[in-house]
N, CA, C and O atoms as CSV, one atom per row, in Angstrom:
chain,resi,resn,atom,element,x,y,z
A,1,MET,N,N,90.001,186.996,81.072
A,1,MET,CA,C,89.984,188.450,81.128
A,1,MET,C,C,91.238,188.966,81.830
A,1,MET,O,O,91.779,188.328,82.733
A,2,SER,N,N,91.671,190.116,81.394
A,2,SER,CA,C,92.852,190.735,81.994
A,2,SER,C,C,92.478,191.479,83.269
A,2,SER,O,O,91.353,191.957,83.420
A,3,ASP,N,N,93.429,191.568,84.172
A,3,ASP,CA,C,93.274,192.386,85.374
A,3,ASP,C,C,94.435,193.364,85.378
A,3,ASP,O,O,95.580,192.985,85.624
A,4,PHE,N,N,94.131,194.618,85.104
A,4,PHE,CA,C,95.148,195.653,85.003
A,4,PHE,C,C,95.534,196.235,86.367
A,4,PHE,O,O,96.470,197.030,86.449
A,5,THR,N,N,94.837,195.855,87.425
A,5,THR,CA,C,95.032,196.474,88.744
A,5,THR,C,C,96.476,196.422,89.252
A,5,THR,O,O,96.993,197.461,89.662
A,6,PRO,N,N,97.152,195.271,89.246
A,6,PRO,CA,C,98.526,195.259,89.783
A,6,PRO,C,C,99.462,196.215,89.032
A,6,PRO,O,O,100.267,196.911,89.649
A,7,GLU,N,N,99.353,196.243,87.716
A,7,GLU,CA,C,100.228,197.114,86.933
A,7,GLU,C,C,99.893,198.589,87.146
A,7,GLU,O,O,100.795,199.425,87.209
A,8,VAL,N,N,98.599,198.915,87.260
A,8,VAL,CA,C,98.196,200.304,87.520
A,8,VAL,C,C,98.737,200.759,88.871
A,8,VAL,O,O,99.289,201.854,88.977
A,9,LYS,N,N,98.586,199.937,89.897
A,9,LYS,CA,C,99.074,200.299,91.231
A,9,LYS,C,C,100.594,200.450,91.230
A,9,LYS,O,O,101.125,201.336,91.900
A,10,LYS,N,N,101.297,199.599,90.487
A,10,LYS,CA,C,102.750,199.693,90.387
A,10,LYS,C,C,103.145,201.036,89.755
A,10,LYS,O,O,104.045,201.713,90.253
A,11,ILE,N,N,102.483,201.418,88.671
A,11,ILE,CA,C,102.774,202.692,87.998
A,11,ILE,C,C,102.479,203.862,88.930
A,11,ILE,O,O,103.255,204.815,89.002
A,12,LEU,N,N,101.357,203.788,89.643
A,12,LEU,CA,C,101.007,204.865,90.569
A,12,LEU,C,C,102.077,205.028,91.642
A,12,LEU,O,O,102.508,206.147,91.922
A,13,LYS,N,N,102.511,203.920,92.248
A,13,LYS,CA,C,103.529,203.975,93.306
A,13,LYS,C,C,104.857,204.513,92.774
A,13,LYS,O,O,105.526,205.299,93.444
A,14,GLU,N,N,105.232,204.090,91.573
A,14,GLU,CA,C,106.490,204.547,90.979
A,14,GLU,C,C,106.496,206.052,90.743
A,14,GLU,O,O,107.560,206.666,90.667
A,15,ASN,N,N,105.308,206.648,90.627
A,15,ASN,CA,C,105.197,208.073,90.355
A,15,ASN,C,C,104.789,208.882,91.581
A,15,ASN,O,O,104.346,210.024,91.460
A,16,GLY,N,N,104.939,208.284,92.763
A,16,GLY,CA,C,104.737,209.016,94.005
A,16,GLY,C,C,103.311,209.055,94.527
A,16,GLY,O,O,103.042,209.731,95.519
A,17,CYS,N,N,102.397,208.351,93.888
A,17,CYS,CA,C,101.015,208.294,94.380
A,17,CYS,C,C,100.961,207.350,95.574
A,17,CYS,O,O,101.800,206.460,95.715
A,18,TRP,N,N,99.974,207.552,96.423
A,18,TRP,CA,C,99.863,206.702,97.600
A,18,TRP,C,C,98.406,206.347,97.898
A,18,TRP,O,O,97.474,207.070,97.543
A,19,PHE,N,N,98.251,205.187,98.574
A,19,PHE,CA,C,96.952,204.725,99.046
A,19,PHE,C,C,96.500,205.654,100.162
A,19,PHE,O,O,97.242,205.900,101.113
A,20,LYS,N,N,95.287,206.166,100.045
A,20,LYS,CA,C,94.767,207.104,101.035
A,20,LYS,C,C,93.827,206.412,102.022
A,20,LYS,O,O,93.980,206.541,103.237
A,21,ARG,N,N,92.837,205.663,101.473
A,21,ARG,CA,C,91.862,204.990,102.335
A,21,ARG,C,C,91.032,204.019,101.507
A,21,ARG,O,O,91.085,204.025,100.277
A,22,ARG,N,N,90.267,203.189,102.200
A,22,ARG,CA,C,89.300,202.311,101.532
A,22,ARG,C,C,88.110,203.147,101.101
A,22,ARG,O,O,87.694,204.059,101.816
A,23,GLY,N,N,87.571,202.845,99.952
A,23,GLY,CA,C,86.387,203.532,99.464
A,23,GLY,C,C,85.175,202.636,99.593
A,23,GLY,O,O,85.192,201.654,100.335
A,24,LYS,N,N,84.117,202.977,98.865
A,24,LYS,CA,C,82.908,202.154,98.889
A,24,LYS,C,C,83.093,200.928,98.014
A,24,LYS,O,O,83.786,200.971,96.997
A,25,GLY,N,N,82.467,199.842,98.422
A,25,GLY,CA,C,82.550,198.614,97.645
A,25,GLY,C,C,83.964,198.082,97.589
A,25,GLY,O,O,84.633,197.954,98.614
A,26,ASP,N,N,84.420,197.771,96.379
A,26,ASP,CA,C,85.764,197.215,96.226
A,26,ASP,C,C,86.744,198.240,95.654
A,26,ASP,O,O,87.660,197.888,94.911
A,27,HIS,N,N,86.543,199.494,96.002
A,27,HIS,CA,C,87.426,200.562,95.538
A,27,HIS,C,C,88.335,201.061,96.663
A,27,HIS,O,O,87.963,201.074,97.837
A,28,ASP,N,N,89.525,201.465,96.264
A,28,ASP,CA,C,90.448,202.148,97.175
A,28,ASP,C,C,90.577,203.580,96.685
A,28,ASP,O,O,90.438,203.846,95.491
A,29,ILE,N,N,90.840,204.495,97.594
A,29,ILE,CA,C,91.059,205.886,97.228
A,29,ILE,C,C,92.556,206.146,97.280
A,29,ILE,O,O,93.204,205.911,98.300
A,30,TRP,N,N,93.096,206.633,96.176
A,30,TRP,CA,C,94.510,206.969,96.048
A,30,TRP,C,C,94.649,208.466,95.860
A,30,TRP,O,O,93.700,209.139,95.459
A,31,HIS,N,N,95.840,208.990,96.151
A,31,HIS,CA,C,96.104,210.423,95.968
A,31,HIS,C,C,97.355,210.594,95.119
A,31,HIS,O,O,98.331,209.860,95.273
A,32,SER,N,N,97.312,211.576,94.215
A,32,SER,CA,C,98.445,211.875,93.353
A,32,SER,C,C,99.020,213.246,93.678
A,32,SER,O,O,98.287,214.235,93.689
A,33,PRO,N,N,100.325,213.319,93.944
A,33,PRO,CA,C,100.948,214.620,94.159
A,33,PRO,C,C,101.114,215.391,92.841
A,33,PRO,O,O,101.287,216.610,92.853
A,34,ILE,N,N,101.061,214.687,91.720
A,34,ILE,CA,C,101.213,215.317,90.406
A,34,ILE,C,C,99.979,216.151,90.072
A,34,ILE,O,O,100.092,217.319,89.701
A,35,SER,N,N,98.798,215.540,90.205
A,35,SER,CA,C,97.547,216.252,89.899
A,35,SER,C,C,96.929,216.868,91.150
A,35,SER,O,O,95.974,217.639,91.053
A,36,ASP,N,N,97.466,216.537,92.325
A,36,ASP,CA,C,96.918,216.962,93.622
A,36,ASP,C,C,95.443,216.606,93.743
A,36,ASP,O,O,94.632,217.402,94.218
A,37,ARG,N,N,95.105,215.381,93.298
A,37,ARG,CA,C,93.731,214.885,93.346
A,37,ARG,C,C,93.699,213.516,94.009
A,37,ARG,O,O,94.678,212.769,93.997
A,38,SER,N,N,92.547,213.214,94.584
A,38,SER,CA,C,92.270,211.860,95.057
A,38,SER,C,C,91.319,211.227,94.058
A,38,SER,O,O,90.483,211.913,93.470
A,39,PHE,N,N,91.444,209.922,93.866
A,39,PHE,CA,C,90.651,209.239,92.847
A,39,PHE,C,C,90.470,207.772,93.241
A,39,PHE,O,O,91.303,207.214,93.956
A,40,PRO,N,N,89.378,207.144,92.775
A,40,PRO,CA,C,89.134,205.733,93.101
A,40,PRO,C,C,89.913,204.795,92.176
A,40,PRO,O,O,90.105,205.076,90.993
A,41,VAL,N,N,90.352,203.682,92.745
A,41,VAL,CA,C,90.993,202.614,91.979
A,41,VAL,C,C,90.240,201.331,92.301
A,41,VAL,O,O,90.207,200.889,93.450
A,42,ASP,N,N,89.643,200.742,91.285
A,42,ASP,CA,C,88.859,199.526,91.440
A,42,ASP,C,C,89.778,198.346,91.761
A,42,ASP,O,O,90.928,198.318,91.321
A,43,ALA,N,N,89.280,197.381,92.518
A,43,ALA,CA,C,90.063,196.195,92.881
A,43,ALA,C,C,90.275,195.274,91.687
A,43,ALA,O,O,91.239,194.509,91.678
A,44,LYS,N,N,89.416,195.323,90.689
A,44,LYS,CA,C,89.538,194.485,89.489
A,44,LYS,C,C,89.307,195.355,88.261
A,44,LYS,O,O,88.171,195.507,87.812
A,45,ILE,N,N,90.372,195.924,87.719
A,45,ILE,CA,C,90.276,196.758,86.519
A,45,ILE,C,C,90.357,195.838,85.310
A,45,ILE,O,O,91.415,195.273,85.035
A,46,LYS,N,N,89.259,195.681,84.588
A,46,LYS,CA,C,89.190,194.747,83.473
A,46,LYS,C,C,89.376,195.410,82.112
A,46,LYS,O,O,89.588,194.720,81.115
A,47,SER,N,N,89.301,196.736,82.058
A,47,SER,CA,C,89.366,197.454,80.791
A,47,SER,C,C,90.611,198.334,80.730
A,47,SER,O,O,90.953,199.012,81.700
A,48,ARG,N,N,91.285,198.316,79.580
A,48,ARG,CA,C,92.450,199.186,79.423
A,48,ARG,C,C,92.032,200.647,79.423
A,48,ARG,O,O,92.813,201.520,79.804
A,49,HIS,N,N,90.794,200.919,78.993
A,49,HIS,CA,C,90.281,202.294,78.998
A,49,HIS,C,C,90.135,202.809,80.436
A,49,HIS,O,O,90.471,203.955,80.732
A,50,THR,N,N,89.637,201.959,81.305
A,50,THR,CA,C,89.516,202.324,82.718
A,50,THR,C,C,90.892,202.518,83.337
A,50,THR,O,O,91.113,203.466,84.091
A,51,ALA,N,N,91.817,201.619,83.016
A,51,ALA,CA,C,93.184,201.718,83.543
A,51,ALA,C,C,93.825,203.041,83.108
A,51,ALA,O,O,94.436,203.731,83.924
A,52,ASN,N,N,93.687,203.390,81.841
A,52,ASN,CA,C,94.241,204.650,81.345
A,52,ASN,C,C,93.538,205.850,81.962
A,52,ASN,O,O,94.169,206.879,82.202
A,53,GLY,N,N,92.245,205.733,82.221
A,53,GLY,CA,C,91.491,206.811,82.860
A,53,GLY,C,C,91.994,207.087,84.273
A,53,GLY,O,O,92.084,208.240,84.695
A,54,ILE,N,N,92.319,206.028,84.997
A,54,ILE,CA,C,92.866,206.183,86.354
A,54,ILE,C,C,94.210,206.901,86.285
A,54,ILE,O,O,94.480,207.798,87.084
A,55,LEU,N,N,95.050,206.508,85.335
A,55,LEU,CA,C,96.346,207.169,85.181
A,55,LEU,C,C,96.166,208.639,84.810
A,55,LEU,O,O,96.939,209.494,85.245
A,56,LYS,N,N,95.154,208.927,84.015
A,56,LYS,CA,C,94.867,210.315,83.635
A,56,LYS,C,C,94.482,211.137,84.871
A,56,LYS,O,O,94.932,212.272,85.026
A,57,HIS,N,N,93.655,210.568,85.744
A,57,HIS,CA,C,93.293,211.249,86.991
A,57,HIS,C,C,94.529,211.563,87.835
A,57,HIS,O,O,94.589,212.577,88.530
A,58,ALA,N,N,95.521,210.655,87.751
A,58,ALA,CA,C,96.751,210.842,88.516
A,58,ALA,C,C,97.712,211.827,87.853
A,58,ALA,O,O,98.741,212.178,88.431
A,59,GLY,N,N,97.378,212.272,86.638
A,59,GLY,CA,C,98.241,213.206,85.928
A,59,GLY,C,C,99.348,212.509,85.141
A,59,GLY,O,O,100.372,213.116,84.826
A,60,LEU,N,N,99.138,211.235,84.829
A,60,LEU,CA,C,100.147,210.441,84.111
A,60,LEU,C,C,99.680,210.140,82.690
A,60,LEU,O,O,98.499,210.259,82.366
A,61,ASP,N,N,100.636,209.749,81.856
A,61,ASP,CA,C,100.321,209.387,80.474
A,61,ASP,C,C,99.720,207.988,80.423
A,61,ASP,O,O,99.869,207.196,81.354
A,62,LYS,N,N,99.031,207.699,79.305
A,62,LYS,CA,C,98.479,206.363,79.086
A,62,LYS,C,C,99.594,205.326,79.073
A,62,LYS,O,O,100.707,205.602,78.626
A,63,ALA,N,N,99.289,204.146,79.560
A,63,ALA,CA,C,100.271,203.059,79.575
A,63,ALA,C,C,99.723,201.791,78.932
A,63,ALA,O,O,100.468,200.834,78.717
A,64,PHE,N,N,98.432,201.773,78.623
A,64,PHE,CA,C,97.819,200.543,78.086
A,64,PHE,C,C,97.108,200.826,76.770
A,64,PHE,O,O,96.535,199.916,76.170
């Protein structure tokens, strides 16, 4: 199975997003200056749909 987490975090950092805090379970909370929203990022993103959904929350285009 694929793990999209490293690539998603790399894209988020490249676009000015930052780690805000630990969330519940194995999630981290990130913040995007583009969308001015905070959103959860799972520690093991196994689906490209989930990965693209996280990027959408950040105000970014699909990458997967």
